[in-house]
DOVONU-510659 format. One record per residue (C-alpha): residue number from 1; x, y, z. Coordinates in pm, whole numbers, plus 32768, in hexadecimal, padded with zeros to 4 digits. Example, Ala and Ser with C-alpha at 12.3 -4.5 7.8 and 13.67 -1.06 7.14 Angstrom:
2
pt loza:1; X:84CE; Y:7E3E; Z:830C
pt loza:2; X:8557; Y:7F96; Z:82CA
***
This chain:
423
pt loza:1; X:7C78; Y:1CEC; Z:4E8A
pt loza:2; X:7BEF; Y:1DFB; Z:4DA5
pt loza:3; X:7B13; Y:1F10; Z:4E28
pt loza:4; X:79A5; Y:1EE9; Z:4DD3
pt loza:5; X:798F; Y:2037; Z:4D24
pt loza:6; X:7A86; Y:1FB9; Z:4C1F
pt loza:7; X:7966; Y:1EF6; Z:4B85
pt loza:8; X:790A; Y:201D; Z:4AAA
pt loza:9; X:7A6A; Y:2038; Z:4A22
pt loza:10; X:7A7F; Y:1EC2; Z:49DF
pt loza:11; X:792C; Y:1EBE; Z:4935
pt loza:12; X:7998; Y:1FDC; Z:4855
pt loza:13; X:7ACF; Y:1F21; Z:47E7
pt loza:14; X:7A0F; Y:1DE0; Z:47A9
pt loza:15; X:7914; Y:1E8A; Z:46C0
pt loza:16; X:7A11; Y:1F68; Z:4617
pt loza:17; X:794A; Y:209D; Z:467F
pt loza:18; X:7A4B; Y:2163; Z:4749
pt loza:19; X:79A6; Y:2276; Z:4812
pt loza:20; X:79CD; Y:234B; Z:4944
pt loza:21; X:7864; Y:2345; Z:49B8
pt loza:22; X:77BB; Y:2228; Z:4A73
pt loza:23; X:7746; Y:2111; Z:498D
pt loza:24; X:75D7; Y:2145; Z:49DD
pt loza:25; X:75F0; Y:22B2; Z:496B
pt loza:26; X:768B; Y:226A; Z:481A
pt loza:27; X:7546; Y:2224; Z:4765
pt loza:28; X:7474; Y:2338; Z:47FA
pt loza:29; X:74DA; Y:2442; Z:46F8
pt loza:30; X:73FE; Y:249F; Z:45D2
pt loza:31; X:750A; Y:24AE; Z:44C5
pt loza:32; X:74ED; Y:23DA; Z:438C
pt loza:33; X:75DC; Y:22D3; Z:440E
pt loza:34; X:7514; Y:2285; Z:4546
pt loza:35; X:7431; Y:2180; Z:44AA
pt loza:36; X:7553; Y:20CE; Z:4402
pt loza:37; X:7616; Y:20C6; Z:4548
pt loza:38; X:74EB; Y:203D; Z:4600
pt loza:39; X:74BC; Y:1F26; Z:4502
pt loza:40; X:762F; Y:1EC9; Z:4510
pt loza:41; X:762A; Y:1EC7; Z:468A
pt loza:42; X:74F4; Y:1DE7; Z:469F
pt loza:43; X:7587; Y:1CF0; Z:45A6
pt loza:44; X:76D5; Y:1CDF; Z:465C
pt loza:45; X:7630; Y:1CB8; Z:47AF
pt loza:46; X:7551; Y:1BA1; Z:472C
pt loza:47; X:7675; Y:1AE8; Z:4691
pt loza:48; X:773C; Y:1B0B; Z:47D1
pt loza:49; X:7625; Y:1A76; Z:48A3
pt loza:50; X:75EB; Y:1958; Z:47AF
pt loza:51; X:775E; Y:1903; Z:47A1
pt loza:52; X:7777; Y:190B; Z:491A
pt loza:53; X:7650; Y:182E; Z:4970
pt loza:54; X:7728; Y:16FC; Z:49AC
pt loza:55; X:77D3; Y:17B5; Z:4ACB
pt loza:56; X:7696; Y:181F; Z:4B7D
pt loza:57; X:7620; Y:17CB; Z:4CD6
pt loza:58; X:7521; Y:186D; Z:4DB9
pt loza:59; X:7540; Y:18F0; Z:4F19
pt loza:60; X:7447; Y:196F; Z:5017
pt loza:61; X:74EA; Y:1A4A; Z:5120
pt loza:62; X:73D3; Y:1A0E; Z:521B
pt loza:63; X:7421; Y:189B; Z:5232
pt loza:64; X:72D9; Y:182D; Z:5192
pt loza:65; X:7294; Y:179A; Z:503A
pt loza:66; X:7233; Y:18A3; Z:4F3F
pt loza:67; X:71AC; Y:18B2; Z:4DE0
pt loza:68; X:728B; Y:18EA; Z:4CB4
pt loza:69; X:7212; Y:1A53; Z:4C94
pt loza:70; X:7266; Y:1AA4; Z:4DFF
pt loza:71; X:73B3; Y:19F4; Z:4E07
pt loza:72; X:7509; Y:1A84; Z:4DD8
pt loza:73; X:75ED; Y:1A09; Z:4CC9
pt loza:74; X:775D; Y:19D1; Z:4C91
pt loza:75; X:77FA; Y:19C2; Z:4B3C
pt loza:76; X:7947; Y:19D3; Z:4A8B
pt loza:77; X:790C; Y:1AF6; Z:49A2
pt loza:78; X:7938; Y:1A9F; Z:4834
pt loza:79; X:7A3C; Y:1B66; Z:4774
pt loza:80; X:7AFB; Y:1BDF; Z:48A5
pt loza:81; X:7C46; Y:1B6C; Z:4937
pt loza:82; X:7C25; Y:1A1D; Z:49EC
pt loza:83; X:7C93; Y:1AB4; Z:4B37
pt loza:84; X:7B6C; Y:1BA5; Z:4B41
pt loza:85; X:7A2C; Y:1B2B; Z:4BE4
pt loza:86; X:78E1; Y:1BD0; Z:4C31
pt loza:87; X:77F8; Y:1B6D; Z:4D4B
pt loza:88; X:76A8; Y:1C11; Z:4D81
pt loza:89; X:75E8; Y:1BDF; Z:4EC7
pt loza:90; X:7497; Y:1C59; Z:4F3F
pt loza:91; X:74AF; Y:1C7A; Z:50BB
pt loza:92; X:736E; Y:1D0C; Z:5147
pt loza:93; X:72EA; Y:1D31; Z:4FE5
pt loza:94; X:73FE; Y:1E23; Z:4F7C
pt loza:95; X:7500; Y:1DD1; Z:4E76
pt loza:96; X:7669; Y:1DC1; Z:4EE4
pt loza:97; X:7770; Y:1D99; Z:4DD6
pt loza:98; X:78D3; Y:1D22; Z:4E16
pt loza:99; X:79E5; Y:1D27; Z:4D0F
pt loza:100; X:7B0D; Y:1C49; Z:4D57
pt loza:101; X:7C64; Y:1C17; Z:4CBC
pt loza:102; X:7D61; Y:1AFD; Z:4CD0
pt loza:103; X:7CA6; Y:1A3D; Z:4DDC
pt loza:104; X:7C78; Y:18C5; Z:4DF5
pt loza:105; X:7B91; Y:18F2; Z:4F22
pt loza:106; X:7AC7; Y:1A2D; Z:4EDF
pt loza:107; X:7A59; Y:1B00; Z:5005
pt loza:108; X:78EF; Y:1AD3; Z:506F
pt loza:109; X:7824; Y:1BC8; Z:5141
pt loza:110; X:77D3; Y:1B48; Z:529E
pt loza:111; X:7687; Y:1A9A; Z:52CA
pt loza:112; X:75CD; Y:1950; Z:52A9
pt loza:113; X:75D5; Y:18AB; Z:5153
pt loza:114; X:7539; Y:1792; Z:5092
pt loza:115; X:75F3; Y:1739; Z:4F54
pt loza:116; X:7537; Y:1687; Z:4E3E
pt loza:117; X:75CC; Y:15B4; Z:4D29
pt loza:118; X:757A; Y:15D6; Z:4BB8
pt loza:119; X:744A; Y:14F6; Z:4BDF
pt loza:120; X:73B6; Y:15D8; Z:4CEA
pt loza:121; X:73F9; Y:14E0; Z:4E03
pt loza:122; X:74A5; Y:1542; Z:4F47
pt loza:123; X:761E; Y:151D; Z:4F3D
pt loza:124; X:7699; Y:15C9; Z:507C
pt loza:125; X:7607; Y:1680; Z:51A6
pt loza:126; X:76BB; Y:1743; Z:52B2
pt loza:127; X:773E; Y:188F; Z:532E
pt loza:128; X:7855; Y:1979; Z:52C8
pt loza:129; X:7908; Y:1A4A; Z:53CF
pt loza:130; X:7A1B; Y:1B3D; Z:536E
pt loza:131; X:7A0E; Y:1AB8; Z:520D
pt loza:132; X:7A49; Y:194B; Z:5270
pt loza:133; X:796E; Y:181C; Z:52AB
pt loza:134; X:7929; Y:17F7; Z:541F
pt loza:135; X:785C; Y:1721; Z:5509
pt loza:136; X:778C; Y:15F8; Z:549A
pt loza:137; X:7765; Y:15B9; Z:5325
pt loza:138; X:76A5; Y:14B2; Z:5263
pt loza:139; X:770E; Y:142F; Z:510E
pt loza:140; X:7629; Y:1366; Z:5029
pt loza:141; X:7694; Y:128A; Z:4F0A
pt loza:142; X:7623; Y:12E8; Z:4DAB
pt loza:143; X:74D9; Y:122D; Z:4DB2
pt loza:144; X:7488; Y:12A0; Z:4F14
pt loza:145; X:7464; Y:113C; Z:4F97
pt loza:146; X:756C; Y:1153; Z:50A7
pt loza:147; X:7616; Y:125B; Z:5178
pt loza:148; X:7741; Y:128F; Z:5256
pt loza:149; X:774B; Y:1380; Z:537B
pt loza:150; X:7887; Y:1422; Z:53FA
pt loza:151; X:78EA; Y:1529; Z:54F9
pt loza:152; X:79FC; Y:1622; Z:549B
pt loza:153; X:7A86; Y:161B; Z:55FC
pt loza:154; X:7BF2; Y:1606; Z:558B
pt loza:155; X:7BF6; Y:1708; Z:5476
pt loza:156; X:7BC9; Y:16A8; Z:5309
pt loza:157; X:7BAE; Y:152E; Z:533E
pt loza:158; X:7A61; Y:14C8; Z:53D9
pt loza:159; X:7A39; Y:13BE; Z:54E4
pt loza:160; X:7941; Y:12B9; Z:545F
pt loza:161; X:7815; Y:1289; Z:5544
pt loza:162; X:7724; Y:1195; Z:54A1
pt loza:163; X:77F6; Y:108E; Z:53EF
pt loza:164; X:78E8; Y:0F79; Z:5448
pt loza:165; X:79A1; Y:0F4A; Z:558E
pt loza:166; X:7AF4; Y:0F38; Z:5632
pt loza:167; X:7BF3; Y:0E2E; Z:567B
pt loza:168; X:7D2D; Y:0E4C; Z:574A
pt loza:169; X:7E68; Y:0E46; Z:567E
pt loza:170; X:7FBC; Y:0E79; Z:5723
pt loza:171; X:7EFC; Y:0EFB; Z:5852
pt loza:172; X:7E53; Y:1003; Z:577B
pt loza:173; X:7CEB; Y:1007; Z:56F7
pt loza:174; X:7CD3; Y:0FD1; Z:557E
pt loza:175; X:7B8E; Y:1018; Z:54C8
pt loza:176; X:7AFE; Y:0F26; Z:53C8
pt loza:177; X:79B5; Y:0EDE; Z:531D
pt loza:178; X:7943; Y:0D91; Z:5290
pt loza:179; X:7800; Y:0D7F; Z:51CB
pt loza:180; X:7758; Y:0C96; Z:50D4
pt loza:181; X:7785; Y:0B24; Z:5096
pt loza:182; X:7830; Y:0A3E; Z:4FA4
pt loza:183; X:7983; Y:09E6; Z:4F1E
pt loza:184; X:7A76; Y:0A6F; Z:4EBA
pt loza:185; X:7A89; Y:0B8D; Z:4FB3
pt loza:186; X:7AD2; Y:0CE2; Z:4F19
pt loza:187; X:7BDE; Y:0D96; Z:4FE5
pt loza:188; X:7C05; Y:0F0D; Z:4FB1
pt loza:189; X:7D55; Y:0FBE; Z:4FD5
pt loza:190; X:7D56; Y:1139; Z:4FD7
pt loza:191; X:7E66; Y:1221; Z:4F5B
pt loza:192; X:7F5E; Y:12E5; Z:502A
pt loza:193; X:7EBD; Y:1372; Z:5164
pt loza:194; X:7D57; Y:1328; Z:50F7
pt loza:195; X:7C50; Y:1296; Z:51E4
pt loza:196; X:7B79; Y:1170; Z:5177
pt loza:197; X:7A3F; Y:123D; Z:5132
pt loza:198; X:7AE5; Y:12C6; Z:4FF8
pt loza:199; X:7A60; Y:1181; Z:4F62
pt loza:200; X:7906; Y:1199; Z:4FFF
pt loza:201; X:784F; Y:11DB; Z:4EB9
pt loza:202; X:78E7; Y:109B; Z:4E2B
pt loza:203; X:78D0; Y:0FA0; Z:4F46
pt loza:204; X:7776; Y:100F; Z:4FB7
pt loza:205; X:76F3; Y:0FA5; Z:4E61
pt loza:206; X:77CF; Y:0E70; Z:4E42
pt loza:207; X:776E; Y:0DCF; Z:4F8D
pt loza:208; X:762F; Y:0D41; Z:4EF3
pt loza:209; X:7705; Y:0C6D; Z:4E0B
pt loza:210; X:7834; Y:0C14; Z:4EDD
pt loza:211; X:78C9; Y:0C27; Z:5037
pt loza:212; X:798E; Y:0D6A; Z:5058
pt loza:213; X:7A9B; Y:0DBE; Z:5154
pt loza:214; X:7B15; Y:0F22; Z:5191
pt loza:215; X:7BED; Y:0FAB; Z:52A8
pt loza:216; X:7CAA; Y:10DD; Z:531A
pt loza:217; X:7E1E; Y:109F; Z:532A
pt loza:218; X:7EB7; Y:1102; Z:5479
pt loza:219; X:7EC7; Y:127D; Z:548E
pt loza:220; X:7DB3; Y:12B6; Z:538D
pt loza:221; X:7C3F; Y:12F6; Z:53B1
pt loza:222; X:7BB8; Y:1252; Z:54EC
pt loza:223; X:7CF3; Y:118A; Z:553C
pt loza:224; X:7DE8; Y:1209; Z:563D
pt loza:225; X:7F48; Y:127C; Z:55EE
pt loza:226; X:806A; Y:118A; Z:560B
pt loza:227; X:81DA; Y:11E4; Z:5622
pt loza:228; X:8264; Y:10D2; Z:5540
pt loza:229; X:82DE; Y:113E; Z:53E5
pt loza:230; X:81C9; Y:112D; Z:52E4
pt loza:231; X:8274; Y:1052; Z:51E1
pt loza:232; X:819C; Y:0F9D; Z:50E5
pt loza:233; X:822C; Y:0E48; Z:5140
pt loza:234; X:81CE; Y:0E87; Z:52AC
pt loza:235; X:8071; Y:0EEF; Z:523B
pt loza:236; X:8050; Y:0DAA; Z:5179
pt loza:237; X:80AB; Y:0CE4; Z:52B2
pt loza:238; X:7FAC; Y:0DAD; Z:537B
pt loza:239; X:7E9F; Y:0D63; Z:5279
pt loza:240; X:7EE5; Y:0BED; Z:5282
pt loza:241; X:7ED0; Y:0BE8; Z:53FD
pt loza:242; X:7D8D; Y:0CB1; Z:53F5
pt loza:243; X:7CE8; Y:0BC9; Z:52F7
pt loza:244; X:7D52; Y:0A98; Z:53BF
pt loza:245; X:7CDA; Y:0B34; Z:5503
pt loza:246; X:7B82; Y:0B6F; Z:546A
pt loza:247; X:7B7D; Y:0A10; Z:53D5
pt loza:248; X:7B5D; Y:0A92; Z:5272
pt loza:249; X:7BEE; Y:097D; Z:519E
pt loza:250; X:7C7F; Y:0993; Z:503F
pt loza:251; X:7C4B; Y:09B0; Z:4F1C
pt loza:252; X:7C4F; Y:0B2B; Z:4F0C
pt loza:253; X:7C19; Y:0C2D; Z:4DFD
pt loza:254; X:7CE7; Y:0D62; Z:4E4E
pt loza:255; X:7C71; Y:0EBA; Z:4DE0
pt loza:256; X:7D8C; Y:0FB2; Z:4E15
pt loza:257; X:7DAE; Y:1122; Z:4DCB
pt loza:258; X:7EFA; Y:11DA; Z:4D99
pt loza:259; X:7FF0; Y:1173; Z:4EAB
pt loza:260; X:7F02; Y:105A; Z:4F08
pt loza:261; X:7F8D; Y:0FA7; Z:4DD6
pt loza:262; X:80DD; Y:0F8D; Z:4E8B
pt loza:263; X:8030; Y:0EE2; Z:4FB0
pt loza:264; X:7F79; Y:0DF1; Z:4EC8
pt loza:265; X:80BD; Y:0D96; Z:4E16
pt loza:266; X:816F; Y:0D62; Z:4F62
pt loza:267; X:8053; Y:0C89; Z:4FE0
pt loza:268; X:8059; Y:0BB3; Z:4EA7
pt loza:269; X:81CF; Y:0B79; Z:4ECD
pt loza:270; X:81A6; Y:0B12; Z:5039
pt loza:271; X:8069; Y:0A43; Z:5010
pt loza:272; X:8075; Y:09A8; Z:4EB5
pt loza:273; X:7F37; Y:08FF; Z:4E46
pt loza:274; X:7E4A; Y:09C6; Z:4F24
pt loza:275; X:7E08; Y:0ADD; Z:4E29
pt loza:276; X:7D08; Y:0A5F; Z:4D2E
pt loza:277; X:7CCD; Y:0BA9; Z:4C7B
pt loza:278; X:7D52; Y:0D0C; Z:4C77
pt loza:279; X:7CCC; Y:0E62; Z:4C14
pt loza:280; X:7DC2; Y:0F84; Z:4C24
pt loza:281; X:7D37; Y:10E6; Z:4C13
pt loza:282; X:7E34; Y:11E0; Z:4B8B
pt loza:283; X:7F49; Y:1121; Z:4C3E
pt loza:284; X:8086; Y:11BA; Z:4CCB
pt loza:285; X:81B7; Y:116A; Z:4BF4
pt loza:286; X:8302; Y:114C; Z:4CA9
pt loza:287; X:83D0; Y:11DD; Z:4B89
pt loza:288; X:82F0; Y:130B; Z:4B4C
pt loza:289; X:83C9; Y:1403; Z:4C0A
pt loza:290; X:850D; Y:138B; Z:4B68
pt loza:291; X:847F; Y:139D; Z:4A0A
pt loza:292; X:83D7; Y:14EA; Z:4A4E
pt loza:293; X:8522; Y:1579; Z:4AC2
pt loza:294; X:85D4; Y:14FB; Z:498C
pt loza:295; X:84DE; Y:1590; Z:4894
pt loza:296; X:8508; Y:16EE; Z:4923
pt loza:297; X:8621; Y:17DA; Z:48BA
pt loza:298; X:8725; Y:1827; Z:49C2
pt loza:299; X:868D; Y:1978; Z:4A1B
pt loza:300; X:853A; Y:18D7; Z:4A6A
pt loza:301; X:85B2; Y:17BC; Z:4B47
pt loza:302; X:85D7; Y:187F; Z:4C8A
pt loza:303; X:846F; Y:18F6; Z:4C71
pt loza:304; X:83FE; Y:178E; Z:4C37
pt loza:305; X:84BD; Y:1714; Z:4D68
pt loza:306; X:842F; Y:1831; Z:4E38
pt loza:307; X:82CC; Y:17BC; Z:4DF1
pt loza:308; X:8313; Y:1683; Z:4EBC
pt loza:309; X:83F6; Y:1710; Z:4FC8
pt loza:310; X:82F0; Y:181A; Z:5012
pt loza:311; X:81ED; Y:1709; Z:504F
pt loza:312; X:82D0; Y:1665; Z:514E
pt loza:313; X:8304; Y:17B7; Z:51F6
pt loza:314; X:8190; Y:17F2; Z:522F
pt loza:315; X:812B; Y:184A; Z:5391
pt loza:316; X:7FB2; Y:183B; Z:5354
pt loza:317; X:7F9D; Y:16D4; Z:52D6
pt loza:318; X:7EF8; Y:15C4; Z:53AA
pt loza:319; X:7FF2; Y:14E9; Z:545E
pt loza:320; X:7F85; Y:13AD; Z:53AA
pt loza:321; X:7FA9; Y:144B; Z:5253
pt loza:322; X:8102; Y:14CF; Z:52A6
pt loza:323; X:8173; Y:1380; Z:5333
pt loza:324; X:8121; Y:12D6; Z:51E7
pt loza:325; X:81B0; Y:13F4; Z:5119
pt loza:326; X:8300; Y:13DA; Z:51C8
pt loza:327; X:832D; Y:127E; Z:5136
pt loza:328; X:828D; Y:12C5; Z:4FE4
pt loza:329; X:8310; Y:141D; Z:4F82
pt loza:330; X:846D; Y:1409; Z:501F
pt loza:331; X:8524; Y:13F0; Z:4ED3
pt loza:332; X:869B; Y:13BB; Z:4EE4
pt loza:333; X:87A2; Y:1439; Z:4DEF
pt loza:334; X:8755; Y:1316; Z:4D06
pt loza:335; X:85E1; Y:136B; Z:4D07
pt loza:336; X:8564; Y:124A; Z:4DDA
pt loza:337; X:8484; Y:126B; Z:4F0B
pt loza:338; X:8489; Y:1171; Z:502B
pt loza:339; X:8345; Y:10D3; Z:4FB5
pt loza:340; X:83B4; Y:10E2; Z:4E4B
pt loza:341; X:84EA; Y:1017; Z:4E9D
pt loza:342; X:8412; Y:0F11; Z:4F49
pt loza:343; X:8337; Y:0ED0; Z:4E18
pt loza:344; X:8419; Y:0F1C; Z:4CF1
pt loza:345; X:848A; Y:0DB3; Z:4CC8
pt loza:346; X:833D; Y:0D14; Z:4D20
pt loza:347; X:828B; Y:0C75; Z:4BF8
pt loza:348; X:8123; Y:0CCA; Z:4BAE
pt loza:349; X:8036; Y:0BA2; Z:4BCD
pt loza:350; X:7FE3; Y:0ADC; Z:4A95
pt loza:351; X:7EE8; Y:09CF; Z:4A3B
pt loza:352; X:7DD6; Y:0A7D; Z:4B00
pt loza:353; X:7CCC; Y:0B78; Z:4A8F
pt loza:354; X:7D89; Y:0CC0; Z:4AA4
pt loza:355; X:7D08; Y:0E19; Z:4A3E
pt loza:356; X:7DBA; Y:0F69; Z:4A4C
pt loza:357; X:7CE3; Y:10A2; Z:4A2F
pt loza:358; X:7DBE; Y:11CC; Z:49D8
pt loza:359; X:7D79; Y:133D; Z:49B3
pt loza:360; X:7DF8; Y:13DF; Z:4875
pt loza:361; X:7D88; Y:1537; Z:48E4
pt loza:362; X:7E95; Y:163F; Z:4913
pt loza:363; X:7E87; Y:1797; Z:49B4
pt loza:364; X:7EF3; Y:18AA; Z:48C2
pt loza:365; X:7F35; Y:1996; Z:49E6
pt loza:366; X:804F; Y:18B4; Z:4A69
pt loza:367; X:8199; Y:18B7; Z:49AA
pt loza:368; X:81F0; Y:1768; Z:4907
pt loza:369; X:80A3; Y:16D3; Z:4974
pt loza:370; X:805D; Y:1643; Z:481B
pt loza:371; X:81BB; Y:15AD; Z:4802
pt loza:372; X:81A8; Y:151B; Z:4961
pt loza:373; X:8058; Y:147E; Z:4913
pt loza:374; X:80E1; Y:13EC; Z:47D1
pt loza:375; X:8201; Y:1350; Z:4895
pt loza:376; X:8105; Y:129D; Z:496F
pt loza:377; X:803A; Y:1225; Z:4846
pt loza:378; X:8171; Y:11AE; Z:478C
pt loza:379; X:81D7; Y:10E4; Z:48BF
pt loza:380; X:807E; Y:1047; Z:48DA
pt loza:381; X:8074; Y:0FF6; Z:4766
pt loza:382; X:81C5; Y:0F48; Z:4780
pt loza:383; X:814B; Y:0E8C; Z:48B2
pt loza:384; X:800A; Y:0E17; Z:480A
pt loza:385; X:80CE; Y:0DAD; Z:46D3
pt loza:386; X:81AE; Y:0CD3; Z:47AD
pt loza:387; X:8094; Y:0C45; Z:4880
pt loza:388; X:7F71; Y:0BB9; Z:47B4
pt loza:389; X:7E9C; Y:0BA0; Z:48EF
pt loza:390; X:7E7F; Y:0D1C; Z:4902
pt loza:391; X:7D57; Y:0DDA; Z:4879
pt loza:392; X:7DB5; Y:0F4A; Z:485E
pt loza:393; X:7C96; Y:1044; Z:4867
pt loza:394; X:7CE3; Y:11B3; Z:4827
pt loza:395; X:7BFD; Y:12D5; Z:4876
pt loza:396; X:7C23; Y:1445; Z:4822
pt loza:397; X:7AF2; Y:14A1; Z:48F3
pt loza:398; X:7B90; Y:1477; Z:4A4A
pt loza:399; X:7CB4; Y:14F4; Z:4B11
pt loza:400; X:7D7C; Y:141F; Z:4C04
pt loza:401; X:7C47; Y:13C0; Z:4CD2
pt loza:402; X:7B91; Y:1301; Z:4BC2
pt loza:403; X:7AB4; Y:1255; Z:4CC4
pt loza:404; X:7A2D; Y:13AD; Z:4D21
pt loza:405; X:7A09; Y:1436; Z:4BC0
pt loza:406; X:798C; Y:12F8; Z:4B15
pt loza:407; X:7910; Y:1202; Z:4C1C
pt loza:408; X:783E; Y:1147; Z:4B1C
pt loza:409; X:7975; Y:10FB; Z:4A4D
pt loza:410; X:7A31; Y:1078; Z:4B7B
pt loza:411; X:790A; Y:0FAB; Z:4BF3
pt loza:412; X:78DC; Y:0F11; Z:4A99
pt loza:413; X:7A48; Y:0EA2; Z:4A8B
pt loza:414; X:7A3B; Y:0E08; Z:4BE7
pt loza:415; X:78FF; Y:0D4D; Z:4B88
pt loza:416; X:79A5; Y:0CD7; Z:4A46
pt loza:417; X:7AC2; Y:0C3F; Z:4B12
pt loza:418; X:79CB; Y:0B97; Z:4BFF
pt loza:419; X:7904; Y:0B0D; Z:4ADA
pt loza:420; X:7A3D; Y:0A70; Z:4A45
pt loza:421; X:7A8D; Y:09C5; Z:4B8F
pt loza:422; X:792E; Y:093B; Z:4BB6
pt loza:423; X:7909; Y:08A1; Z:4A5F
***
């Protein structure tokens, strides 16, 4: 994390006006250049704010809704390196500026917060303690029509309080939520280590059109830890038993993110004919590691391998995440993981409505990111060429979590699959 007083230095570099004095003192002189500098500064600042509006949300540190003028703002600053972020807060009416570097989860001053979306509606409400979300939080979907409440009693992953229920599964409580009516039922499968509420902004809006079923796999979210290996074929068996236990009959439309695609493919192989439609969101590809290793020169391969071995060596990861990672990131000398071996010979479904939504966005700060992303896209293009049932949708506006970055896109593609099935 950068120190806050580096803001002046960063601002100087971004405007091209290198200086040793504080930025607010630069234009106070009475030399002939002062007016020109002031004009340049105002223009650059205006352009920066205009370019950054799409990344704006508003926060009130007192835990109450506030007007736009009173609210704080967060923005990715135009023209600066992508790892540099600026947050400005107004606790007790005083501005507090934080400059951050290379952080996926920027530090936030302690206090109560309400976060607003781009439409000015509430998005999140809760408390930060020691820079992390703590206690009870509420999340609203984009149109504000529904909410989910969770308690951060077990660290980063909240325990859901106001939705769904529990069923006993292998003598352990498993959390699920079933809402809406109609057929087919839309079944959501999260990626590696993710709880079900990662899809909340999708299924809370979809439940008016279809029955939706979400659940926390054992060891994730609200569901208790199990000691059995977290292989995707075992997860597919668990899902079948859970659906049967809750008397949720096929047909199903599966919506799967990342590693969830492995579970969907395993389920389809075990229960042919039950999957009526499929939407994959930036799906995991079993050959990605192998191909990524091969495209790198010899002197870069050890660093590539270390990215994955370091993840498996984490001591701060939740148990459920680590249990799934041990079967998904445990690449052998041939480049196959345990879960990759399970699905590598499984065919994708055909003759059903089938959409793949893929991110084409790369991260210039990560070596070989563009090449790795192109490997994924090449694979998906080959797959869609071989399987006429597949509709491939690419987006450059989202990272891996497309359902977070572009929920409307994901929702539209799910609805398109449902519409095809109901004709």
